[in-house]
Structure formats: C-alpha cells, structure tokens
PDB file with one MODEL, atoms N, CA, C and O in Angstrom:
MODEL        1
ATOM      1  N   UNK A   1     -14.488 -10.329   2.140  1.00  0.00           N
ATOM      2  CA  UNK A   1     -13.324 -10.722   2.851  1.00  0.00           C
ATOM      3  C   UNK A   1     -12.029 -10.527   2.049  1.00  0.00           C
ATOM      4  O   UNK A   1     -10.957 -10.497   2.654  1.00  0.00           O
ATOM      5  N   UNK A   2     -12.079 -10.397   0.755  1.00  0.00           N
ATOM      6  CA  UNK A   2     -10.811 -10.223   0.022  1.00  0.00           C
ATOM      7  C   UNK A   2     -10.328  -8.799  -0.002  1.00  0.00           C
ATOM      8  O   UNK A   2      -9.280  -8.513  -0.581  1.00  0.00           O
ATOM      9  N   UNK A   3     -11.067  -7.893   0.617  1.00  0.00           N
ATOM     10  CA  UNK A   3     -10.671  -6.509   0.675  1.00  0.00           C
ATOM     11  C   UNK A   3      -9.959  -6.169   2.004  1.00  0.00           C
ATOM     12  O   UNK A   3     -10.573  -5.645   2.934  1.00  0.00           O
ATOM     13  N   UNK A   4      -8.659  -6.480   2.066  1.00  0.00           N
ATOM     14  CA  UNK A   4      -7.871  -6.173   3.305  1.00  0.00           C
ATOM     15  C   UNK A   4      -7.665  -4.677   3.474  1.00  0.00           C
ATOM     16  O   UNK A   4      -7.165  -4.260   4.519  1.00  0.00           O
ATOM     17  N   UNK A   5      -8.006  -3.894   2.554  1.00  0.00           N
ATOM     18  CA  UNK A   5      -7.832  -2.418   2.673  1.00  0.00           C
ATOM     19  C   UNK A   5      -8.705  -1.876   3.794  1.00  0.00           C
ATOM     20  O   UNK A   5      -8.419  -0.791   4.298  1.00  0.00           O
ATOM     21  N   UNK A   6      -9.768  -2.585   4.215  1.00  0.00           N
ATOM     22  CA  UNK A   6     -10.635  -2.079   5.277  1.00  0.00           C
ATOM     23  C   UNK A   6     -10.159  -2.508   6.688  1.00  0.00           C
ATOM     24  O   UNK A   6     -10.702  -2.044   7.690  1.00  0.00           O
ATOM     25  N   UNK A   7      -9.165  -3.375   6.759  1.00  0.00           N
ATOM     26  CA  UNK A   7      -8.667  -3.860   7.993  1.00  0.00           C
ATOM     27  C   UNK A   7      -7.512  -2.965   8.446  1.00  0.00           C
ATOM     28  O   UNK A   7      -6.565  -2.762   7.687  1.00  0.00           O
ATOM     29  N   UNK A   8      -7.571  -2.438   9.642  1.00  0.00           N
ATOM     30  CA  UNK A   8      -6.601  -1.496  10.067  1.00  0.00           C
ATOM     31  C   UNK A   8      -5.211  -2.126  10.370  1.00  0.00           C
ATOM     32  O   UNK A   8      -4.223  -1.409  10.523  1.00  0.00           O
ATOM     33  N   UNK A   9      -5.158  -3.439  10.453  1.00  0.00           N
ATOM     34  CA  UNK A   9      -3.946  -4.121  10.864  1.00  0.00           C
ATOM     35  C   UNK A   9      -2.970  -4.417   9.707  1.00  0.00           C
ATOM     36  O   UNK A   9      -1.910  -5.007   9.914  1.00  0.00           O
ATOM     37  N   UNK A  10      -3.359  -3.986   8.454  1.00  0.00           N
ATOM     38  CA  UNK A  10      -2.476  -4.332   7.359  1.00  0.00           C
ATOM     39  C   UNK A  10      -1.800  -3.075   6.816  1.00  0.00           C
ATOM     40  O   UNK A  10      -2.214  -1.958   7.123  1.00  0.00           O
ATOM     41  N   UNK A  11      -0.806  -3.257   6.043  1.00  0.00           N
ATOM     42  CA  UNK A  11      -0.051  -2.157   5.434  1.00  0.00           C
ATOM     43  C   UNK A  11      -0.898  -1.410   4.360  1.00  0.00           C
ATOM     44  O   UNK A  11      -0.629  -0.246   4.066  1.00  0.00           O
ATOM     45  N   UNK A  12      -1.903  -2.076   3.791  1.00  0.00           N
ATOM     46  CA  UNK A  12      -2.679  -1.516   2.758  1.00  0.00           C
ATOM     47  C   UNK A  12      -3.816  -0.542   3.283  1.00  0.00           C
ATOM     48  O   UNK A  12      -4.514   0.090   2.489  1.00  0.00           O
ATOM     49  N   UNK A  13      -3.963  -0.453   4.612  1.00  0.00           N
ATOM     50  CA  UNK A  13      -4.966   0.435   5.180  1.00  0.00           C
ATOM     51  C   UNK A  13      -4.710   1.892   4.827  1.00  0.00           C
ATOM     52  O   UNK A  13      -3.585   2.379   4.943  1.00  0.00           O
ATOM     53  N   UNK A  14      -5.730   2.566   4.406  1.00  0.00           N
ATOM     54  CA  UNK A  14      -5.601   3.999   4.070  1.00  0.00           C
ATOM     55  C   UNK A  14      -6.661   4.798   4.751  1.00  0.00           C
ATOM     56  O   UNK A  14      -7.815   4.373   4.789  1.00  0.00           O
ATOM     57  N   UNK A  15      -6.315   5.960   5.302  1.00  0.00           N
ATOM     58  CA  UNK A  15      -7.296   6.788   5.958  1.00  0.00           C
ATOM     59  C   UNK A  15      -8.098   7.720   5.010  1.00  0.00           C
ATOM     60  O   UNK A  15      -9.160   8.235   5.361  1.00  0.00           O
ATOM     61  N   UNK A  16      -7.554   7.905   3.831  1.00  0.00           N
ATOM     62  CA  UNK A  16      -8.148   8.840   2.899  1.00  0.00           C
ATOM     63  C   UNK A  16      -9.362   8.162   2.197  1.00  0.00           C
ATOM     64  O   UNK A  16      -9.255   7.065   1.647  1.00  0.00           O
ATOM     65  N   UNK A  17     -10.503   8.862   2.244  1.00  0.00           N
ATOM     66  CA  UNK A  17     -11.710   8.366   1.627  1.00  0.00           C
ATOM     67  C   UNK A  17     -11.569   8.223   0.122  1.00  0.00           C
ATOM     68  O   UNK A  17     -12.107   7.297  -0.484  1.00  0.00           O
ATOM     69  N   UNK A  18     -10.836   9.158  -0.469  1.00  0.00           N
ATOM     70  CA  UNK A  18     -10.631   9.134  -1.917  1.00  0.00           C
ATOM     71  C   UNK A  18      -9.870   7.889  -2.315  1.00  0.00           C
ATOM     72  O   UNK A  18     -10.189   7.309  -3.353  1.00  0.00           O
ATOM     73  N   UNK A  19      -8.898   7.449  -1.564  1.00  0.00           N
ATOM     74  CA  UNK A  19      -8.165   6.234  -1.862  1.00  0.00           C
ATOM     75  C   UNK A  19      -9.104   4.966  -1.759  1.00  0.00           C
ATOM     76  O   UNK A  19      -8.994   4.040  -2.562  1.00  0.00           O
ATOM     77  N   UNK A  20      -9.981   4.965  -0.793  1.00  0.00           N
ATOM     78  CA  UNK A  20     -10.920   3.888  -0.653  1.00  0.00           C
ATOM     79  C   UNK A  20     -11.825   3.826  -1.851  1.00  0.00           C
ATOM     80  O   UNK A  20     -12.104   2.741  -2.361  1.00  0.00           O
ATOM     81  N   UNK A  21     -12.300   4.992  -2.322  1.00  0.00           N
ATOM     82  CA  UNK A  21     -13.187   5.088  -3.469  1.00  0.00           C
ATOM     83  C   UNK A  21     -12.491   4.534  -4.713  1.00  0.00           C
ATOM     84  O   UNK A  21     -13.080   3.747  -5.453  1.00  0.00           O
ATOM     85  N   UNK A  22     -11.274   4.931  -4.939  1.00  0.00           N
ATOM     86  CA  UNK A  22     -10.532   4.406  -6.121  1.00  0.00           C
ATOM     87  C   UNK A  22     -10.274   2.907  -6.055  1.00  0.00           C
ATOM     88  O   UNK A  22     -10.389   2.207  -7.061  1.00  0.00           O
ATOM     89  N   UNK A  23      -9.914   2.399  -4.833  1.00  0.00           N
ATOM     90  CA  UNK A  23      -9.702   0.973  -4.691  1.00  0.00           C
ATOM     91  C   UNK A  23     -10.927   0.236  -4.868  1.00  0.00           C
ATOM     92  O   UNK A  23     -10.895  -0.825  -5.491  1.00  0.00           O
ATOM     93  N   UNK A  24     -12.019   0.687  -4.382  1.00  0.00           N
ATOM     94  CA  UNK A  24     -13.317   0.010  -4.550  1.00  0.00           C
ATOM     95  C   UNK A  24     -13.680  -0.060  -6.042  1.00  0.00           C
ATOM     96  O   UNK A  24     -14.147  -1.091  -6.525  1.00  0.00           O
ATOM     97  N   UNK A  25     -13.462   1.036  -6.757  1.00  0.00           N
ATOM     98  CA  UNK A  25     -13.768   1.089  -8.176  1.00  0.00           C
ATOM     99  C   UNK A  25     -12.915   0.003  -8.923  1.00  0.00           C
ATOM    100  O   UNK A  25     -13.436  -0.754  -9.743  1.00  0.00           O
ATOM    101  N   UNK A  26     -11.655  -0.038  -8.623  1.00  0.00           N
ATOM    102  CA  UNK A  26     -10.801  -1.099  -9.254  1.00  0.00           C
ATOM    103  C   UNK A  26     -11.268  -2.468  -8.901  1.00  0.00           C
ATOM    104  O   UNK A  26     -11.333  -3.340  -9.767  1.00  0.00           O
ATOM    105  N   UNK A  27     -11.608  -2.697  -7.615  1.00  0.00           N
ATOM    106  CA  UNK A  27     -12.005  -4.021  -7.145  1.00  0.00           C
ATOM    107  C   UNK A  27     -13.301  -4.459  -7.816  1.00  0.00           C
ATOM    108  O   UNK A  27     -13.397  -5.596  -8.279  1.00  0.00           O
ATOM    109  N   UNK A  28     -14.329  -3.555  -7.879  1.00  0.00           N
ATOM    110  CA  UNK A  28     -15.565  -3.937  -8.489  1.00  0.00           C
ATOM    111  C   UNK A  28     -15.441  -4.180  -9.996  1.00  0.00           C
ATOM    112  O   UNK A  28     -16.137  -5.031 -10.548  1.00  0.00           O
ATOM    113  N   UNK A  29     -14.564  -3.440 -10.650  1.00  0.00           N
ATOM    114  CA  UNK A  29     -14.322  -3.635 -12.068  1.00  0.00           C
ATOM    115  C   UNK A  29     -13.681  -4.982 -12.305  1.00  0.00           C
ATOM    116  O   UNK A  29     -14.104  -5.717 -13.197  1.00  0.00           O
ATOM    117  N   UNK A  30     -12.647  -5.329 -11.508  1.00  0.00           N
ATOM    118  CA  UNK A  30     -11.992  -6.631 -11.611  1.00  0.00           C
ATOM    119  C   UNK A  30     -12.991  -7.793 -11.336  1.00  0.00           C
ATOM    120  O   UNK A  30     -13.052  -8.787 -12.060  1.00  0.00           O
ATOM    121  N   UNK A  31     -13.754  -7.600 -10.262  1.00  0.00           N
ATOM    122  CA  UNK A  31     -14.667  -8.699  -9.785  1.00  0.00           C
ATOM    123  C   UNK A  31     -15.722  -8.985 -10.821  1.00  0.00           C
ATOM    124  O   UNK A  31     -16.086 -10.144 -11.018  1.00  0.00           O
ATOM    125  N   UNK A  32     -16.230  -7.957 -11.496  1.00  0.00           N
ATOM    126  CA  UNK A  32     -17.356  -8.154 -12.419  1.00  0.00           C
ATOM    127  C   UNK A  32     -16.953  -8.351 -13.858  1.00  0.00           C
ATOM    128  O   UNK A  32     -17.726  -8.906 -14.639  1.00  0.00           O
ATOM    129  N   UNK A  33     -15.734  -7.903 -14.242  1.00  0.00           N
ATOM    130  CA  UNK A  33     -15.390  -7.984 -15.696  1.00  0.00           C
ATOM    131  C   UNK A  33     -14.189  -8.924 -15.982  1.00  0.00           C
ATOM    132  O   UNK A  33     -14.030  -9.410 -17.101  1.00  0.00           O
ATOM    133  N   UNK A  34     -13.353  -9.168 -14.953  1.00  0.00           N
ATOM    134  CA  UNK A  34     -12.134  -9.973 -15.144  1.00  0.00           C
ATOM    135  C   UNK A  34     -12.209 -11.355 -14.533  1.00  0.00           C
ATOM    136  O   UNK A  34     -11.873 -12.354 -15.168  1.00  0.00           O
ATOM    137  N   UNK A  35     -12.667 -11.397 -13.262  1.00  0.00           N
ATOM    138  CA  UNK A  35     -12.673 -12.669 -12.525  1.00  0.00           C
ATOM    139  C   UNK A  35     -13.692 -13.647 -13.013  1.00  0.00           C
ATOM    140  O   UNK A  35     -14.872 -13.309 -13.103  1.00  0.00           O
ATOM    141  N   UNK A  36     -13.273 -14.872 -13.339  1.00  0.00           N
ATOM    142  CA  UNK A  36     -14.215 -15.894 -13.701  1.00  0.00           C
ATOM    143  C   UNK A  36     -14.678 -16.608 -12.444  1.00  0.00           C
ATOM    144  O   UNK A  36     -13.882 -17.191 -11.708  1.00  0.00           O
ATOM    145  N   UNK A  37     -16.031 -16.545 -12.209  1.00  0.00           N
ATOM    146  CA  UNK A  37     -16.564 -17.063 -10.987  1.00  0.00           C
ATOM    147  C   UNK A  37     -16.769 -18.621 -11.171  1.00  0.00           C
ATOM    148  O   UNK A  37     -17.116 -19.104 -12.248  1.00  0.00           O
ATOM    149  N   UNK A  38     -16.536 -19.341 -10.071  1.00  0.00           N
ATOM    150  CA  UNK A  38     -16.620 -20.826 -10.093  1.00  0.00           C
ATOM    151  C   UNK A  38     -18.033 -21.297 -10.428  1.00  0.00           C
ATOM    152  O   UNK A  38     -18.194 -22.184 -11.265  1.00  0.00           O
ATOM    153  N   UNK A  39     -19.041 -20.737  -9.808  1.00  0.00           N
ATOM    154  CA  UNK A  39     -20.403 -21.184  -9.995  1.00  0.00           C
ATOM    155  C   UNK A  39     -20.931 -20.802 -11.395  1.00  0.00           C
ATOM    156  O   UNK A  39     -21.630 -21.586 -12.037  1.00  0.00           O
ATOM    157  N   UNK A  40     -20.597 -19.633 -11.836  1.00  0.00           N
ATOM    158  CA  UNK A  40     -21.061 -19.136 -13.171  1.00  0.00           C
ATOM    159  C   UNK A  40     -20.219 -19.753 -14.349  1.00  0.00           C
ATOM    160  O   UNK A  40     -20.718 -19.987 -15.449  1.00  0.00           O
ATOM    161  N   UNK A  41     -18.934 -19.992 -14.041  1.00  0.00           N
ATOM    162  CA  UNK A  41     -17.945 -20.385 -15.082  1.00  0.00           C
ATOM    163  C   UNK A  41     -17.687 -19.326 -16.115  1.00  0.00           C
ATOM    164  O   UNK A  41     -17.063 -19.583 -17.144  1.00  0.00           O
ATOM    165  N   UNK A  42     -18.187 -18.090 -15.830  1.00  0.00           N
ATOM    166  CA  UNK A  42     -17.891 -16.936 -16.663  1.00  0.00           C
ATOM    167  C   UNK A  42     -17.833 -15.738 -15.708  1.00  0.00           C
ATOM    168  O   UNK A  42     -17.999 -15.884 -14.497  1.00  0.00           O
ATOM    169  N   UNK A  43     -17.595 -14.558 -16.277  1.00  0.00           N
ATOM    170  CA  UNK A  43     -17.629 -13.332 -15.454  1.00  0.00           C
ATOM    171  C   UNK A  43     -19.088 -12.936 -15.283  1.00  0.00           C
ATOM    172  O   UNK A  43     -19.932 -13.313 -16.096  1.00  0.00           O
ATOM    173  N   UNK A  44     -19.395 -12.170 -14.217  1.00  0.00           N
ATOM    174  CA  UNK A  44     -20.790 -11.660 -14.073  1.00  0.00           C
ATOM    175  C   UNK A  44     -21.230 -10.770 -15.283  1.00  0.00           C
ATOM    176  O   UNK A  44     -22.397 -10.792 -15.672  1.00  0.00           O
ATOM    177  N   UNK A  45     -20.314 -10.016 -15.848  1.00  0.00           N
ATOM    178  CA  UNK A  45     -20.597  -9.187 -17.044  1.00  0.00           C
ATOM    179  C   UNK A  45     -21.038 -10.071 -18.213  1.00  0.00           C
ATOM    180  O   UNK A  45     -21.968  -9.714 -18.937  1.00  0.00           O
ATOM    181  N   UNK A  46     -20.373 -11.234 -18.407  1.00  0.00           N
ATOM    182  CA  UNK A  46     -20.724 -12.127 -19.474  1.00  0.00           C
ATOM    183  C   UNK A  46     -22.043 -12.826 -19.188  1.00  0.00           C
ATOM    184  O   UNK A  46     -22.835 -13.058 -20.101  1.00  0.00           O
ATOM    185  N   UNK A  47     -22.283 -13.161 -17.927  1.00  0.00           N
ATOM    186  CA  UNK A  47     -23.570 -13.765 -17.578  1.00  0.00           C
ATOM    187  C   UNK A  47     -24.732 -12.791 -17.777  1.00  0.00           C
ATOM    188  O   UNK A  47     -25.817 -13.219 -18.170  1.00  0.00           O
ATOM    189  N   UNK A  48     -24.539 -11.502 -17.521  1.00  0.00           N
ATOM    190  CA  UNK A  48     -25.577 -10.482 -17.711  1.00  0.00           C
ATOM    191  C   UNK A  48     -25.726 -10.103 -19.175  1.00  0.00           C
ATOM    192  O   UNK A  48     -26.635  -9.346 -19.517  1.00  0.00           O
ATOM    193  N   UNK A  49     -24.875 -10.596 -20.035  1.00  0.00           N
ATOM    194  CA  UNK A  49     -24.990 -10.263 -21.472  1.00  0.00           C
ATOM    195  C   UNK A  49     -24.370  -8.946 -21.834  1.00  0.00           C
ATOM    196  O   UNK A  49     -24.688  -8.404 -22.893  1.00  0.00           O
ATOM    197  N   UNK A  50     -23.484  -8.391 -20.996  1.00  0.00           N
ATOM    198  CA  UNK A  50     -22.883  -7.047 -21.313  1.00  0.00           C
ATOM    199  C   UNK A  50     -21.699  -7.235 -22.216  1.00  0.00           C
ATOM    200  O   UNK A  50     -21.359  -6.307 -22.949  1.00  0.00           O
ATOM    201  N   UNK A  51     -21.029  -8.410 -22.213  1.00  0.00           N
ATOM    202  CA  UNK A  51     -19.936  -8.694 -23.105  1.00  0.00           C
ATOM    203  C   UNK A  51     -19.949 -10.199 -23.420  1.00  0.00           C
ATOM    204  O   UNK A  51     -20.622 -10.989 -22.758  1.00  0.00           O
ATOM    205  N   UNK A  52     -19.193 -10.554 -24.436  1.00  0.00           N
ATOM    206  CA  UNK A  52     -19.052 -12.015 -24.731  1.00  0.00           C
ATOM    207  C   UNK A  52     -17.612 -12.441 -24.666  1.00  0.00           C
ATOM    208  O   UNK A  52     -17.299 -13.570 -25.043  1.00  0.00           O
ATOM    209  N   UNK A  53     -16.711 -11.583 -24.200  1.00  0.00           N
ATOM    210  CA  UNK A  53     -15.323 -11.978 -23.970  1.00  0.00           C
ATOM    211  C   UNK A  53     -14.839 -11.601 -22.601  1.00  0.00           C
ATOM    212  O   UNK A  53     -15.322 -10.651 -21.986  1.00  0.00           O
ATOM    213  N   UNK A  54     -13.899 -12.341 -22.144  1.00  0.00           N
ATOM    214  CA  UNK A  54     -13.339 -11.983 -20.828  1.00  0.00           C
ATOM    215  C   UNK A  54     -12.360 -10.801 -20.994  1.00  0.00           C
ATOM    216  O   UNK A  54     -11.746 -10.641 -22.048  1.00  0.00           O
ATOM    217  N   UNK A  55     -12.234 -10.028 -19.999  1.00  0.00           N
ATOM    218  CA  UNK A  55     -11.355  -8.874 -19.969  1.00  0.00           C
ATOM    219  C   UNK A  55     -10.152  -9.288 -19.117  1.00  0.00           C
ATOM    220  O   UNK A  55     -10.179 -10.313 -18.437  1.00  0.00           O
ATOM    221  N   UNK A  56      -9.075  -8.450 -19.170  1.00  0.00           N
ATOM    222  CA  UNK A  56      -7.886  -8.643 -18.319  1.00  0.00           C
ATOM    223  C   UNK A  56      -7.445  -7.401 -17.681  1.00  0.00           C
ATOM    224  O   UNK A  56      -8.056  -6.348 -17.861  1.00  0.00           O
ATOM    225  N   UNK A  57      -6.373  -7.489 -16.919  1.00  0.00           N
ATOM    226  CA  UNK A  57      -5.871  -6.272 -16.197  1.00  0.00           C
ATOM    227  C   UNK A  57      -5.426  -5.195 -17.153  1.00  0.00           C
ATOM    228  O   UNK A  57      -5.589  -4.014 -16.846  1.00  0.00           O
ATOM    229  N   UNK A  58      -4.875  -5.542 -18.292  1.00  0.00           N
ATOM    230  CA  UNK A  58      -4.500  -4.570 -19.314  1.00  0.00           C
ATOM    231  C   UNK A  58      -5.662  -3.716 -19.745  1.00  0.00           C
ATOM    232  O   UNK A  58      -5.520  -2.513 -19.964  1.00  0.00           O
ATOM    233  N   UNK A  59      -6.816  -4.343 -19.866  1.00  0.00           N
ATOM    234  CA  UNK A  59      -8.036  -3.595 -20.212  1.00  0.00           C
ATOM    235  C   UNK A  59      -8.375  -2.611 -19.136  1.00  0.00           C
ATOM    236  O   UNK A  59      -8.778  -1.493 -19.455  1.00  0.00           O
ATOM    237  N   UNK A  60      -8.237  -2.955 -17.888  1.00  0.00           N
ATOM    238  CA  UNK A  60      -8.507  -2.023 -16.800  1.00  0.00           C
ATOM    239  C   UNK A  60      -7.546  -0.844 -16.790  1.00  0.00           C
ATOM    240  O   UNK A  60      -7.931   0.296 -16.530  1.00  0.00           O
ATOM    241  N   UNK A  61      -6.245  -1.157 -17.090  1.00  0.00           N
ATOM    242  CA  UNK A  61      -5.232  -0.074 -17.152  1.00  0.00           C
ATOM    243  C   UNK A  61      -5.584   0.868 -18.286  1.00  0.00           C
ATOM    244  O   UNK A  61      -5.460   2.083 -18.130  1.00  0.00           O
ATOM    245  N   UNK A  62      -6.031   0.331 -19.451  1.00  0.00           N
ATOM    246  CA  UNK A  62      -6.423   1.189 -20.567  1.00  0.00           C
ATOM    247  C   UNK A  62      -7.553   2.121 -20.152  1.00  0.00           C
ATOM    248  O   UNK A  62      -7.546   3.312 -20.462  1.00  0.00           O
ATOM    249  N   UNK A  63      -8.538   1.540 -19.433  1.00  0.00           N
ATOM    250  CA  UNK A  63      -9.655   2.375 -19.035  1.00  0.00           C
ATOM    251  C   UNK A  63      -9.190   3.539 -18.083  1.00  0.00           C
ATOM    252  O   UNK A  63      -9.684   4.663 -18.178  1.00  0.00           O
ATOM    253  N   UNK A  64      -8.257   3.237 -17.197  1.00  0.00           N
ATOM    254  CA  UNK A  64      -7.751   4.254 -16.313  1.00  0.00           C
ATOM    255  C   UNK A  64      -7.016   5.352 -17.098  1.00  0.00           C
ATOM    256  O   UNK A  64      -7.190   6.546 -16.852  1.00  0.00           O
ATOM    257  N   UNK A  65      -6.186   4.897 -18.056  1.00  0.00           N
ATOM    258  CA  UNK A  65      -5.412   5.827 -18.908  1.00  0.00           C
ATOM    259  C   UNK A  65      -6.334   6.723 -19.736  1.00  0.00           C
ATOM    260  O   UNK A  65      -6.063   7.915 -19.876  1.00  0.00           O
ATOM    261  N   UNK A  66      -7.401   6.179 -20.277  1.00  0.00           N
ATOM    262  CA  UNK A  66      -8.372   6.967 -21.066  1.00  0.00           C
ATOM    263  C   UNK A  66      -9.064   8.003 -20.184  1.00  0.00           C
ATOM    264  O   UNK A  66      -9.310   9.136 -20.599  1.00  0.00           O
ATOM    265  N   UNK A  67      -9.371   7.582 -18.948  1.00  0.00           N
ATOM    266  CA  UNK A  67     -10.073   8.453 -18.068  1.00  0.00           C
ATOM    267  C   UNK A  67      -9.185   9.637 -17.547  1.00  0.00           C
ATOM    268  O   UNK A  67      -9.675  10.729 -17.259  1.00  0.00           O
ATOM    269  N   UNK A  68      -7.878   9.357 -17.446  1.00  0.00           N
ATOM    270  CA  UNK A  68      -6.976  10.423 -16.976  1.00  0.00           C
ATOM    271  C   UNK A  68      -6.615  11.437 -18.058  1.00  0.00           C
ATOM    272  O   UNK A  68      -6.138  12.530 -17.752  1.00  0.00           O
ATOM    273  N   UNK A  69      -6.836  11.084 -19.297  1.00  0.00           N
ATOM    274  CA  UNK A  69      -6.486  12.009 -20.412  1.00  0.00           C
ATOM    275  C   UNK A  69      -7.597  12.957 -20.722  1.00  0.00           C
ATOM    276  O   UNK A  69      -7.465  13.789 -21.621  1.00  0.00           O
TER     277      UNK A  69
ENDMDL
END
C-alpha cells in the first residue's frame, strides 16, 4: 500500500516499465536494508544475518553511483 506509483490517480504514476523496475529496486532495498520494522525491531537484513548495522539513504545513493560508473 505504500507504493503509490502503481495508482494511476497520482502524480508519481509512470507508464514506462523501466521506471517501475528502478522504483521497485529502490523500494525493496530501502524496505529490507534501511527501514526498521516494528515487530522485528531491526531491519530484515539484520534479522537474516546479512549485516549487523543499519544502513541509510546515503548508502543507497552510493550503491547507485557505484553501479552507474
């Protein structure tokens, strides 16, 4: 429900499949690595043992910049 990009009534709606792909990638990265979940009290990546620290949006920007170079 937090993905308003799929609703046609908003300004964020995009018809290009490539834009949806990129937005979903950003959303899943944020959801699993940055967002602390109420029930877990940690990120899903921390709960799965993939990392022991929380990440932030700067980390995601660095990943994007590394990928584009």
